[in-house]
C-alpha positions, 0 to 999 in steps of 0.5 A: 549930405544928401540934402545939402547936395544941390544938385543931387548926382548919384551913381550907380553900383551895378552890381555884377551876378551875384550867388543864385542868379544865373549869369554869376562867375561864381567870384565874388572877390571878382563882383566886390573888386568891380565894385569897388572900382565903380564905387571909387570911381564916382567919388573920385569924380564928384558925384554925391552919393552912390545907390548899389544895385544887383543888376545883373541878376536878371531875371529878376523877382517881382517879391524878395530875393533870395538870402544869398542875394542878400548876404552878397547884398551886404557883402559888396556894400560893407567892402564899399563903405570901407573905402569911400566916404560919400553916402550910399542907398541900396534898389533891391530889384525888382521892387523888394523894400524890405529886403533895402531898408535891411540892408541901410539898417545893417551896412549903413547906407542912407537911402532907397530906390523903390520901383512900384511904391504905390499904384500897381505896374506892369513888368516883365515880372508881372504884375507889380503892385506898391507896398507903401503901407508895410515899407513905412512901417518897416522903415519906422521900425528899423531905420527911420531916418532912411529916405524912401525914394520913388519912382513914378510909372516906372520904367520897363513897366506899364501902369495897370487901368489909368495912371495919369504921371500927376496923379500918380505922383501925387499918390505916392508923395501925399498918399505913399509918403516918399521922401523923393520921386523919379522919373525915368524914361522908358529904359535903362538908359532910356531919356527922360520925356521932360513933358513928364519931369516939367508935369511931376515937377507941376504938381508937386512944386517942393518934392524931392524930384530925382531924374532916374534914367537918360543923364548925360553930360549933354542933356544934364544941365536942362534936366536940373532946370526941373529936378533937384538931382539925378541918378546915373549910370549909363552914360558915365560907363566906358564908351557909354556901353552898360555893362562896362565900368565907370570911366573916372573922365567921364564922370569929372565931365558929368559934374562939371556940366551938372554944376555948370562948372564946364560953361 
């Protein structure tokens, strides 16, 4: 279904803080209620897929998340699975691809997002190094059909050493064997630099290419001139504010703009 969607429109379910996180409010029922609202709204508004992530768990770890985080994400995913019919995937922040794959294997996810799959990035969690070697072997062992979408010079980070975006893209696609590439702006909700998107498309003309931040109803058609789809969350919330619930009217308008239905 992901391959058939053109363009591919994935809405982010930003989970509130989960058990163990500093801002956890003490109720998984509340976490799941919010997740279900956002998931249903994306589906009813016409999005093709969801990506579930532990966004509320800041500060994040550069390594493996705690067991309670994984358990909570599995509970939320199971609740979502029972309510929607569109596919979904996982991003386990900051860079726990193995846990994301485990969630796919146990909870029916069809793709993961990996922030640092190849190379090394300096982040607010310190230096994060790509683990393509172990990630692709873990996938082969537990969920070989799951697709791996990898960020190129991911947001909220800077490359360790010189890393032209073209080289990073080629390494991630060819040597890292990612199934798709993601290009984002400098941070959550920040617009993509169009020249970066063009550069990646230029060196990887046949890659499945996604915009990972900053897409909105005004710019989505321009971005889709180079990309095969978008991962979007911030601009589809009430008043465009990241911490608000997803707004059905904004989702519907975004889908119409992306598909050219508002022309």
